[in-house]
GUNU-601525 format. One record per atom (N, C-alpha, C): x, y, z; residue number from 1. Coordinates in pm, whole numbers. Example, Ala and Ser with C-alpha at 12.3 -4.5 7.8 and 13.67 -1.06 7.14 Angstrom:
% residues 2
+--------+--------+--------+-----+
|     px |     py |     pz | pos |
+--------+--------+--------+-----+
|   1319 |   -569 |    780 |   1 |
|   1230 |   -450 |    780 |   1 |
|   1320 |   -330 |    780 |   1 |
|   1285 |   -225 |    708 |   2 |
|   1367 |   -106 |    714 |   2 |
|   1290 |      3 |    787 |   2 |
+--------+--------+--------+-----+
% end
This chain:
% residues 65
+--------+--------+--------+-----+
|     px |     py |     pz | pos |
+--------+--------+--------+-----+
|  -3047 |   6575 |   -996 |   1 |
|  -3029 |   6521 |  -1129 |   1 |
|  -3117 |   6603 |  -1223 |   1 |
|  -3056 |   6676 |  -1312 |   2 |
|  -3128 |   6764 |  -1404 |   2 |
|  -3204 |   6683 |  -1509 |   2 |
|  -3327 |   6726 |  -1537 |   3 |
|  -3407 |   6660 |  -1640 |   3 |
|  -3493 |   6546 |  -1588 |   3 |
|  -3489 |   6520 |  -1457 |   4 |
|  -3568 |   6413 |  -1396 |   4 |
|  -3638 |   6467 |  -1272 |   4 |
|  -3752 |   6408 |  -1238 |   5 |
|  -3817 |   6435 |  -1109 |   5 |
|  -3848 |   6302 |  -1043 |   5 |
|  -3843 |   6300 |   -910 |   6 |
|  -3872 |   6178 |   -834 |   6 |
|  -4016 |   6185 |   -784 |   6 |
|  -4092 |   6079 |   -812 |   7 |
|  -4231 |   6070 |   -769 |   7 |
|  -4255 |   5933 |   -708 |   7 |
|  -4360 |   5921 |   -628 |   8 |
|  -4394 |   5797 |   -561 |   8 |
|  -4519 |   5738 |   -624 |   8 |
|  -4509 |   5618 |   -679 |   9 |
|  -4623 |   5554 |   -741 |   9 |
|  -4722 |   5506 |   -635 |   9 |
|  -4850 |   5524 |   -663 |  10 |
|  -4955 |   5488 |   -567 |  10 |
|  -4962 |   5338 |   -540 |  10 |
|  -4963 |   5258 |   -645 |  11 |
|  -4983 |   5114 |   -630 |  11 |
|  -4872 |   5047 |   -550 |  11 |
|  -4748 |   5072 |   -589 |  12 |
|  -4636 |   5000 |   -528 |  12 |
|  -4569 |   5075 |   -414 |  12 |
|  -4586 |   5207 |   -411 |  13 |
|  -4516 |   5289 |   -312 |  13 |
|  -4371 |   5312 |   -348 |  13 |
|  -4331 |   5265 |   -466 |  14 |
|  -4192 |   5281 |   -512 |  14 |
|  -4166 |   5423 |   -557 |  14 |
|  -4046 |   5470 |   -528 |  15 |
|  -4002 |   5599 |   -579 |  15 |
|  -3944 |   5575 |   -718 |  15 |
|  -3983 |   5662 |   -812 |  16 |
|  -3942 |   5647 |   -951 |  16 |
|  -3891 |   5781 |  -1002 |  16 |
|  -3781 |   5778 |  -1078 |  17 |
|  -3731 |   5897 |  -1145 |  17 |
|  -3795 |   5902 |  -1284 |  17 |
|  -3868 |   6008 |  -1311 |  18 |
|  -3932 |   6027 |  -1441 |  18 |
|  -3854 |   6130 |  -1520 |  18 |
|  -3823 |   6098 |  -1645 |  19 |
|  -3757 |   6193 |  -1734 |  19 |
|  -3859 |   6297 |  -1778 |  19 |
|  -3825 |   6423 |  -1762 |  20 |
|  -3917 |   6530 |  -1802 |  20 |
|  -3951 |   6521 |  -1950 |  20 |
|  -3858 |   6476 |  -2030 |  21 |
|  -3881 |   6465 |  -2174 |  21 |
|  -3987 |   6360 |  -2209 |  21 |
|  -4017 |   6270 |  -2117 |  22 |
|  -4114 |   6163 |  -2143 |  22 |
|  -4252 |   6194 |  -2085 |  22 |
|  -4263 |   6295 |  -2001 |  23 |
|  -4392 |   6332 |  -1942 |  23 |
|  -4468 |   6416 |  -2042 |  23 |
|  -4585 |   6368 |  -2083 |  24 |
|  -4667 |   6440 |  -2180 |  24 |
|  -4773 |   6525 |  -2111 |  24 |
|  -4819 |   6480 |  -1993 |  25 |
|  -4921 |   6555 |  -1922 |  25 |
|  -4923 |   6514 |  -1775 |  25 |
|  -4971 |   6606 |  -1692 |  26 |
|  -4997 |   6579 |  -1551 |  26 |
|  -5144 |   6611 |  -1532 |  26 |
|  -5222 |   6511 |  -1492 |  27 |
|  -5367 |   6524 |  -1483 |  27 |
|  -5412 |   6501 |  -1340 |  27 |
|  -5494 |   6593 |  -1288 |  28 |
|  -5545 |   6577 |  -1152 |  28 |
|  -5692 |   6615 |  -1147 |  28 |
|  -5768 |   6537 |  -1072 |  29 |
|  -5909 |   6570 |  -1050 |  29 |
|  -5929 |   6629 |   -911 |  29 |
|  -5819 |   6670 |   -848 |  30 |
|  -5824 |   6725 |   -714 |  30 |
|  -5802 |   6621 |   -607 |  30 |
|  -5812 |   6495 |   -642 |  31 |
|  -5790 |   6385 |   -549 |  31 |
|  -5675 |   6297 |   -593 |  31 |
|  -5679 |   6253 |   -718 |  32 |
|  -5575 |   6167 |   -774 |  32 |
|  -5493 |   6244 |   -877 |  32 |
|  -5366 |   6205 |   -891 |  33 |
|  -5279 |   6268 |   -991 |  33 |
|  -5220 |   6159 |  -1079 |  33 |
|  -5230 |   6179 |  -1210 |  34 |
|  -5184 |   6083 |  -1310 |  34 |
|  -5075 |   6147 |  -1394 |  34 |
|  -4963 |   6077 |  -1410 |  35 |
|  -4854 |   6120 |  -1497 |  35 |
|  -4870 |   6044 |  -1628 |  35 |
|  -4899 |   6117 |  -1735 |  36 |
|  -4916 |   6052 |  -1866 |  36 |
|  -4783 |   6052 |  -1939 |  36 |
|  -4742 |   5933 |  -1982 |  37 |
|  -4613 |   5919 |  -2051 |  37 |
|  -4630 |   5874 |  -2196 |  37 |
|  -4752 |   5864 |  -2242 |  38 |
|  -4776 |   5824 |  -2381 |  38 |
|  -4905 |   5746 |  -2394 |  38 |
|  -4913 |   5668 |  -2501 |  39 |
|  -5032 |   5589 |  -2530 |  39 |
|  -4989 |   5448 |  -2567 |  39 |
|  -5073 |   5349 |  -2530 |  40 |
|  -5042 |   5212 |  -2568 |  40 |
|  -5090 |   5185 |  -2710 |  40 |
|  -5076 |   5062 |  -2756 |  41 |
|  -5111 |   5027 |  -2894 |  41 |
|  -5260 |   5038 |  -2923 |  41 |
|  -5341 |   5041 |  -2818 |  42 |
|  -5485 |   5053 |  -2836 |  42 |
|  -5532 |   5198 |  -2826 |  42 |
|  -5438 |   5290 |  -2809 |  43 |
|  -5473 |   5432 |  -2798 |  43 |
|  -5511 |   5475 |  -2658 |  43 |
|  -5492 |   5385 |  -2562 |  44 |
|  -5521 |   5417 |  -2423 |  44 |
|  -5403 |   5493 |  -2360 |  44 |
|  -5435 |   5585 |  -2273 |  45 |
|  -5332 |   5662 |  -2204 |  45 |
|  -5245 |   5570 |  -2119 |  45 |
|  -5114 |   5591 |  -2123 |  46 |
|  -5020 |   5512 |  -2044 |  46 |
|  -4951 |   5605 |  -1944 |  46 |
|  -4923 |   5553 |  -1827 |  47 |
|  -4856 |   5631 |  -1724 |  47 |
|  -4879 |   5569 |  -1588 |  47 |
|  -4878 |   5653 |  -1485 |  48 |
|  -4893 |   5602 |  -1349 |  48 |
|  -4962 |   5703 |  -1260 |  48 |
|  -5038 |   5652 |  -1164 |  49 |
|  -5093 |   5737 |  -1059 |  49 |
|  -4985 |   5754 |   -953 |  49 |
|  -4968 |   5878 |   -907 |  50 |
|  -4864 |   5908 |   -809 |  50 |
|  -4925 |   5973 |   -686 |  50 |
|  -4851 |   5967 |   -575 |  51 |
|  -4899 |   6020 |   -447 |  51 |
|  -4887 |   6171 |   -436 |  51 |
|  -4794 |   6229 |   -512 |  52 |
|  -4773 |   6373 |   -505 |  52 |
|  -4890 |   6448 |   -569 |  52 |
|  -4916 |   6568 |   -519 |  53 |
|  -5025 |   6649 |   -574 |  53 |
|  -4980 |   6717 |   -703 |  53 |
|  -5076 |   6769 |   -776 |  54 |
|  -5049 |   6843 |   -899 |  54 |
|  -4952 |   6958 |   -870 |  54 |
|  -4977 |   7034 |   -764 |  55 |
|  -4893 |   7148 |   -729 |  55 |
|  -4750 |   7106 |   -693 |  55 |
|  -4736 |   6995 |   -621 |  56 |
|  -4602 |   6944 |   -588 |  56 |
|  -4526 |   6907 |   -715 |  56 |
|  -4594 |   6841 |   -808 |  57 |
|  -4530 |   6800 |   -933 |  57 |
|  -4493 |   6923 |  -1015 |  57 |
|  -4582 |   7018 |  -1022 |  58 |
|  -4555 |   7142 |  -1095 |  58 |
|  -4428 |   7209 |  -1040 |  58 |
|  -4415 |   7216 |   -908 |  59 |
|  -4296 |   7274 |   -846 |  59 |
|  -4170 |   7197 |   -878 |  59 |
|  -4180 |   7064 |   -875 |  60 |
|  -4063 |   6980 |   -907 |  60 |
|  -4019 |   7000 |  -1052 |  60 |
|  -4116 |   7012 |  -1143 |  61 |
|  -4083 |   7033 |  -1283 |  61 |
|  -4016 |   7169 |  -1301 |  61 |
|  -4068 |   7270 |  -1236 |  62 |
|  -4009 |   7404 |  -1246 |  62 |
|  -3866 |   7405 |  -1193 |  62 |
|  -3840 |   7335 |  -1083 |  63 |
|  -3706 |   7329 |  -1026 |  63 |
|  -3609 |   7251 |  -1115 |  63 |
|  -3658 |   7147 |  -1178 |  64 |
|  -3571 |   7059 |  -1257 |  64 |
|  -3542 |   7115 |  -1397 |  64 |
|  -3621 |   7211 |  -1439 |  65 |
|  -3604 |   7266 |  -1575 |  65 |
|  -3494 |   7369 |  -1580 |  65 |
+--------+--------+--------+-----+
% end
């Protein structure tokens, strides 16, 4: 499916299709990876922690683009 990548959320273990157009950033500290999809009304970053590594996500984005 072009324009989407499938990732696994850490908390629920659910597989989720993320629209590339909605991903604003991929952040990793070498251990955890966070997909930022925007900000809430308080200015806090919104998104989800995922099981895939930064490099895996980068590859998926390159393939889907």
